[in-house]
C-alpha positions as CSV (number, residue, x, y, z in Angstrom):
1,Q,-5.6,-4.4,7.1
2,V,-7.8,-5.4,4.4
3,Q,-6.8,-8.0,1.9
4,L,-8.0,-8.3,-1.6
5,V,-8.0,-10.9,-4.1
6,E,-9.3,-10.3,-7.3
7,S,-10.1,-13.0,-10.0
8,G,-11.8,-13.6,-13.5
9,G,-9.6,-11.7,-15.9
10,G,-8.3,-13.5,-18.8
11,L,-8.4,-13.0,-22.8
12,V,-11.5,-12.7,-24.9
13,Q,-12.9,-11.9,-27.9
14,A,-14.1,-8.5,-28.6
15,G,-18.1,-8.8,-27.7
16,G,-17.5,-11.3,-25.4
17,S,-17.9,-10.9,-21.8
18,L,-16.0,-11.2,-18.5
19,R,-16.7,-11.4,-15.1
20,L,-14.8,-10.3,-12.4
21,S,-14.1,-10.8,-8.4
22,C,-12.9,-9.6,-5.6
23,A,-12.8,-10.7,-1.9
24,A,-12.1,-9.3,0.8
25,S,-10.4,-10.6,3.9
26,G,-8.9,-9.4,7.0
27,S,-10.2,-7.6,9.8
28,I,-13.4,-6.2,8.1
29,F,-15.6,-3.6,10.0
30,S,-17.1,-1.8,7.4
31,I,-16.8,-1.1,4.3
32,N,-18.1,2.0,2.2
33,A,-17.3,2.2,-1.1
34,M,-16.4,-0.9,-3.4
35,A,-14.8,0.1,-7.3
36,W,-12.8,-1.0,-10.1
37,Y,-10.3,0.9,-11.8
38,R,-8.5,-0.2,-14.8
39,Q,-5.0,0.7,-16.3
40,A,-4.0,0.6,-19.8
41,P,-0.1,0.4,-20.8
42,G,0.9,3.9,-20.6
43,K,-2.2,5.0,-18.9
44,Q,-3.3,6.9,-16.1
45,R,-5.6,4.1,-13.3
46,D,-9.5,5.1,-14.2
47,L,-12.4,4.7,-12.0
48,V,-14.6,2.0,-13.8
49,A,-17.2,1.7,-11.4
50,E,-18.1,2.2,-7.9
51,T,-20.5,0.9,-5.7
52,S,-21.4,3.5,-2.3
53,G,-24.1,3.8,0.3
54,G,-26.6,2.4,-2.6
55,S,-25.5,4.6,-5.2
56,T,-23.2,3.1,-8.5
57,Y,-20.9,4.9,-10.5
58,Y,-20.4,4.2,-13.9
59,L,-17.1,5.6,-16.5
60,D,-19.1,7.0,-19.6
61,S,-17.3,4.1,-21.6
62,V,-18.8,1.6,-20.2
63,K,-22.1,2.5,-19.1
64,G,-25.1,-0.2,-20.5
65,R,-22.0,-2.7,-20.9
66,F,-20.7,-3.5,-17.6
67,T,-22.5,-4.0,-14.2
68,I,-21.0,-3.7,-10.6
69,S,-22.3,-5.4,-7.7
70,R,-21.3,-6.3,-4.3
71,D,-22.2,-9.0,-1.9
72,D,-21.8,-7.1,1.6
73,A,-22.7,-10.5,3.9
74,K,-19.3,-12.7,1.6
75,N,-17.5,-9.0,1.4
76,T,-17.1,-9.4,-2.2
77,V,-17.5,-6.4,-5.4
78,S,-17.8,-8.0,-8.7
79,L,-17.9,-6.5,-12.8
80,Q,-20.1,-8.5,-14.9
81,M,-18.3,-6.8,-18.3
82,N,-20.1,-7.6,-21.2
83,S,-19.7,-6.4,-25.5
84,L,-16.1,-6.0,-24.3
85,K,-14.1,-3.7,-26.7
86,P,-10.5,-3.7,-27.6
87,E,-10.3,-1.0,-25.8
88,D,-11.4,-2.2,-22.3
89,T,-7.7,-4.0,-22.1
90,A,-6.3,-3.2,-19.1
91,V,-5.2,-4.4,-15.7
92,Y,-8.1,-4.0,-13.6
93,Y,-7.9,-3.6,-10.3
94,C,-10.3,-4.1,-6.9
95,N,-10.6,-1.1,-4.6
96,V,-12.6,-0.4,-1.3
97,M,-12.6,2.0,1.7
98,H,-12.6,0.5,5.2
99,L,-12.2,3.2,7.5
100,G,-11.2,6.0,5.3
101,I,-8.2,3.5,4.5
102,P,-8.4,2.5,0.3
103,Y,-6.7,-1.2,-0.1
104,W,-6.0,-2.1,-3.6
105,G,-5.7,-5.8,-4.9
106,K,-2.8,-6.8,-7.0
107,G,-4.7,-6.2,-10.3
108,T,-6.1,-8.5,-12.9
109,L,-5.4,-8.2,-16.6
110,V,-8.2,-8.2,-19.1
111,T,-7.8,-8.4,-23.2
112,V,-9.7,-8.1,-25.2
113,S,-8.7,-9.4,-28.9
114,S,-10.4,-7.4,-31.9
């Protein structure tokens, strides 16, 4: 089992920055992909950014503003979010793939005011 704990959400004005962090703990042998998803009220959960095998993916709407990074020694993944927009408001979820099984954090709320 892998447990994920997110931190760093909050309220920020448009144009501001936030940094989300996620720490994985438990019986960890090998984490493959690490990612951040988000879900706005009434909408589906979308993949925002992912890092896997040295490659990264970003949702088009966050390219150039968000940066995902991971520390494999500490089993952490972070999401630096700059130039935030009201449409970035959502609950952000950490996700990791461990031995082929996806694990999710409980989510952290990011609210961007205009």
